[in-house]
KEKE-3310 file (N, C-alpha, C; in steps of 0.2 Angstrom, whole numbers, plus 5000, padded with zeros to 4 digits):
npx = (4956:4954:4965:4975:4977:4988:4990:4988:4980:4971:4963:4957:4965:4978:4991:4995:5004:5004:5006:5021:5016:5011:5024:5031:5022:5025:5036:5032:5022:5021:5030:5035:5036:5042:5033:5033:5038:5024:5014:5003:5006:5007:5018:5034:5029:5032:5026:5020:5022:5027:5029:5020:5011:5008:4999:4994:4992:4984:4983:4970:4959:4943:4931:4924:4910:4889:4889:4899:4915:4928:4936:4939:4951:4957:4962:4968:4971:4977:4981:4988:4989:4984:4993:4988:4979:4989:4986:4978:4991:5001:4994:4992:5006:5008:5004:5007:5020:5017:5011:5022:5035:5041:5043:5035:5036:5048:5062:5068:5073:5083:5083:5081:5073:5060:5066:5062:5065:5067:5069:5062:5051:5056:5066:5058:5053:5064:5069:5062:5051:5042:5038:5047:5038:5023:5010:4993:4979:4965:4951:4939:4932:4940:4938:4933:4932:4930:4931:4940:4940:4949:4954:4965:4967:4962:4958:4960:4953)
npy = (4991:4989:4991:4992:5004:5018:5030:5041:5055:5051:5045:5053:5057:5068:5070:5058:5044:5028:5018:5016:5017:5004:4995:4998:4991:4979:4973:4971:4958:4939:4935:4931:4942:4956:4967:4977:4991:4996:4995:5001:5001:5001:5015:5007:4994:4977:4970:4950:4942:4949:4944:4943:4937:4942:4939:4944:4960:4972:4984:4995:5003:5009:5016:5033:5035:5037:5054:5056:5065:5059:5044:5029:5024:5009:4996:4982:4970:4954:4942:4931:4938:4952:4966:4978:4991:4990:4989:5001:5009:5005:5007:5022:5025:5021:5027:5041:5035:5036:5049:5055:5049:5046:5042:5054:5058:5053:5047:5037:5036:5042:5056:5066:5082:5080:5068:5051:5039:5025:5012:5013:5009:4995:5000:5006:4995:4986:4997:4994:5002:5012:5024:5029:5025:5031:5042:5032:5027:5037:5029:5030:5022:5012:4992:4977:4965:4950:4934:4921:4903:4888:4873:4875:4887:4904:4914:4932:4944)
npz = (4893:4911:4919:4913:4913:4915:4911:4921:4919:4911:4921:4928:4938:4938:4943:4950:4949:4943:4939:4945:4960:4957:4954:4965:4976:4970:4981:4990:4990:4990:4996:5015:5025:5037:5043:5053:5053:5046:5053:5067:5082:5100:5107:5112:5113:5103:5092:5093:5082:5069:5054:5040:5024:5009:4996:4986:4977:4970:4959:4952:4939:4941:4931:4931:4935:4930:4933:4940:4946:4944:4942:4951:4960:4963:4978:4980:4991:4995:5010:5021:5034:5042:5051:5065:5059:5047:5032:5028:5032:5021:5012:5012:5011:4996:4992:4993:4986:4973:4970:4976:4971:4984:4999:5009:5023:5026:5034:5031:5015:5004:4996:4980:4979:4969:4963:4959:4972:4970:4978:4990:4996:4998:5008:5019:5023:5029:5037:5049:5057:5060:5061:5046:5038:5027:5033:5038:5027:5026:5035:5029:5016:5018:5016:5021:5012:5010:5019:5019:5027:5031:5032:5039:5045:5046:5034:5030:5019)
capx = (4955:4955:4970:4981:4977:4994:4991:4984:4976:4966:4957:4956:4971:4984:4995:4997:5008:5000:5015:5027:5013:5013:5031:5034:5020:5026:5040:5025:5022:5024:5037:5035:5039:5041:5027:5033:5035:5017:5010:5003:5010:5006:5024:5037:5027:5032:5022:5023:5023:5026:5030:5014:5013:5002:5000:4993:4992:4982:4980:4965:4955:4936:4930:4919:4900:4887:4886:4905:4920:4934:4936:4942:4958:4954:4970:4965:4976:4975:4987:4988:4985:4986:4994:4985:4981:4994:4981:4979:4999:5002:4989:4995:5011:5009:5000:5017:5027:5013:5010:5029:5042:5046:5039:5036:5039:5051:5069:5072:5074:5085:5081:5080:5066:5054:5065:5059:5067:5064:5070:5058:5049:5060:5068:5053:5050:5071:5070:5054:5051:5034:5040:5048:5032:5017:5003:4988:4977:4959:4946:4932:4935:4943:4930:4933:4928:4928:4936:4943:4940:4949:4956:4972:4964:4957:4963:4957:4953)
capy = (4986:4994:4987:4993:5012:5019:5036:5043:5058:5047:5043:5060:5059:5069:5069:5050:5038:5023:5012:5019:5014:4997:4994:4997:4987:4971:4973:4968:4952:4935:4929:4933:4950:4959:4972:4980:4996:4996:4993:5005:4998:5006:5015:5004:4989:4975:4962:4945:4940:4956:4941:4942:4933:4944:4934:4950:4966:4974:4993:4996:5009:5009:5023:5036:5031:5043:5058:5056:5067:5054:5037:5026:5019:5003:4993:4976:4968:4947:4939:4928:4940:4959:4969:4983:4998:4987:4990:5009:5011:5000:5013:5026:5024:5017:5035:5045:5034:5037:5057:5060:5046:5045:5041:5060:5059:5045:5047:5030:5035:5049:5058:5073:5085:5079:5062:5045:5034:5017:5007:5017:5004:4993:5005:5006:4988:4985:5001:4993:5007:5016:5032:5028:5025:5035:5042:5027:5032:5035:5023:5029:5017:5003:4989:4972:4963:4942:4931:4911:4899:4883:4867:4874:4892:4908:4920:4938:4947)
capz = (4899:4916:4925:4909:4912:4917:4909:4927:4916:4908:4924:4930:4944:4933:4950:4954:4947:4945:4936:4950:4964:4956:4954:4975:4979:4971:4984:4995:4989:4986:5002:5020:5025:5042:5041:5059:5048:5043:5059:5073:5089:5107:5109:5118:5111:5099:5089:5094:5075:5064:5048:5036:5019:5005:4990:4980:4978:4962:4959:4946:4941:4939:4926:4933:4933:4926:4937:4944:4940:4941:4940:4957:4962:4970:4980:4983:4996:5001:5013:5026:5040:5044:5060:5064:5054:5041:5027:5027:5030:5014:5005:5013:5007:4989:4988:4995:4981:4967:4971:4974:4970:4988:5006:5011:5031:5029:5036:5026:5009:5003:4989:4978:4977:4962:4961:4963:4974:4968:4982:4993:4998:5002:5014:5024:5026:5029:5043:5053:5059:5059:5056:5040:5033:5026:5034:5036:5023:5031:5037:5023:5009:5016:5016:5023:5007:5011:5024:5018:5033:5027:5036:5041:5048:5043:5030:5031:5014)
cpx = (4961:4962:4975:4982:4984:4994:4987:4978:4970:4960:4955:4962:4977:4991:4999:5000:5006:5005:5019:5025:5012:5019:5032:5029:5021:5032:5035:5021:5026:5031:5034:5037:5038:5038:5030:5033:5028:5012:5008:5002:5010:5016:5027:5034:5027:5026:5027:5025:5021:5025:5021:5016:5007:5005:4998:4990:4990:4979:4975:4963:4948:4935:4923:4911:4897:4887:4894:4911:4925:4933:4940:4946:4957:4963:4967:4971:4974:4982:4983:4983:4989:4987:4989:4987:4986:4991:4982:4987:5002:5001:4991:5002:5014:5005:5005:5022:5022:5012:5017:5035:5045:5041:5039:5038:5043:5061:5073:5072:5078:5085:5082:5075:5066:5059:5063:5065:5064:5064:5067:5054:5051:5065:5065:5053:5059:5072:5066:5053:5045:5036:5043:5044:5026:5011:4999:4985:4969:4955:4940:4935:4937:4938:4935:4928:4926:4933:4935:4942:4941:4953:4962:4972:4959:4959:4958:4957:4951)
cpy = (4993:4996:4991:5002:5015:5026:5040:5049:5058:5044:5046:5062:5059:5069:5063:5044:5033:5014:5012:5016:5005:4994:4994:4992:4979:4971:4971:4960:4947:4931:4932:4938:4953:4965:4976:4989:4999:4994:4999:5002:5004:5009:5009:4996:4984:4969:4957:4943:4947:4952:4941:4940:4937:4942:4938:4955:4971:4983:4993:5003:5008:5015:5025:5031:5037:5048:5061:5060:5065:5049:5035:5023:5014:4999:4986:4971:4960:4945:4935:4930:4947:4961:4974:4988:4997:4992:4998:5013:5010:5007:5020:5027:5023:5026:5041:5044:5038:5045:5059:5057:5044:5046:5048:5063:5055:5049:5041:5030:5042:5051:5066:5075:5084:5071:5058:5043:5027:5009:5011:5012:5000:4993:5006:5000:4987:4988:4997:4996:5012:5023:5033:5028:5029:5036:5036:5032:5031:5031:5025:5026:5011:5000:4981:4966:4953:4939:4921:4909:4891:4879:4868:4882:4896:4912:4924:4940:4954)
cpz = (4905:4919:4921:4909:4917:4916:4913:4925:4913:4914:4930:4939:4942:4939:4950:4948:4948:4945:4942:4957:4963:4958:4961:4978:4976:4975:4992:4996:4986:4991:5008:5023:5034:5040:5048:5055:5046:5046:5067:5080:5095:5106:5112:5115:5105:5097:5090:5088:5072:5055:5044:5026:5015:4999:4986:4981:4972:4963:4953:4949:4938:4935:4931:4928:4932:4931:4942:4941:4938:4941:4950:4955:4966:4972:4983:4987:4998:5002:5018:5030:5040:5050:5059:5062:5048:5034:5025:5027:5024:5010:5007:5009:5001:4987:4990:4987:4973:4967:4970:4973:4975:4996:5009:5019:5032:5030:5031:5016:5007:4997:4989:4977:4971:4959:4964:4966:4974:4973:4989:4999:5003:5009:5019:5026:5032:5037:5051:5061:5056:5057:5050:5034:5032:5032:5034:5030:5028:5030:5033:5018:5009:5018:5017:5018:5005:5015:5022:5024:5027:5034:5040:5045:5045:5039:5027:5023:5014)
residu = (GLU:ASN:ALA:SER:ILE:ASP:ASN:VAL:SER:GLU:CYS:GLY:PHE:PRO:TRP:MET:ASN:LEU:THR:ARG:MET:ARG:GLU:HIS:GLY:LYS:HIS:LEU:VAL:GLY:GLN:PRO:LEU:ASP:PHE:THR:ALA:MET:SER:ASN:LEU:ASP:LYS:GLY:LYS:THR:ALA:GLN:ASN:SER:ILE:CYS:PHE:LEU:SER:SER:LEU:ASP:ILE:HIS:VAL:GLU:PRO:ALA:GLU:SER:GLY:MET:MET:THR:SER:VAL:VAL:THR:ILE:ASP:ILE:ILE:GLY:SER:ARG:PHE:LEU:TYR:ASN:MET:VAL:ARG:ILE:ILE:VAL:GLY:THR:LEU:VAL:ASP:LEU:GLY:LEU:TYR:GLY:TYR:VAL:LYS:LYS:SER:GLY:ALA:CYS:LYS:HIS:THR:LEU:GLY:GLU:ALA:ASP:PRO:LYS:ALA:MET:GLN:ASN:VAL:LEU:LYS:SER:ARG:ASN:ARG:ALA:HIS:ALA:SER:GLN:GLY:ALA:PRO:ALA:GLN:GLY:LEU:CYS:LEU:MET:GLU:VAL:PHE:TYR:ASN:GLN:THR:GLY:VAL:ARG:TRP:ILE)
# end
C-alpha cells in the first residue's frame, strides 16, 4: 500500500524521511491550535484569529507513472480554515523536518548537526514567530481540491 512506504529510497526520495514528517504532522491535527508561526502576515500586523483546526494531515506516496523518474509525495491537509500561506509554510516546514530532522532556519529548536529534533514542530507553534518556521513551499503543485459548504459555514480543503 502506498501510504505504508517509509523507505523513501523505494519511492525515489532517498534523502527524505517520510516517517519523521508524519510524526511531526501529527502535532498539527486534532485540536484547535494557534498557527501564527505558520502564516505570512505583513510585518507589524497580527491575525484577528490565528486559531485553526486541522482534522487531518496525510502524507503519502504515489508510485511513479510510466516515463516519470520518481514517485510523487502528496500532502493532503483538511481543516476548518487556513491563514495566508499557512499550507505552504506547513509543507515547507515538514519537508525541512523530513530532510534534516530540524527546521533549517529556525531559532526555535536547538539541535546538533545531523541530530533530529523530535519537538521541532511543537517549538515552532509555541514560538508564534514566523521566523521560526521554514520557508514556504513553492506555489507550483499546491492545489485546492474541494470546498465543503454546510449549515454552519464553509469548510475549505
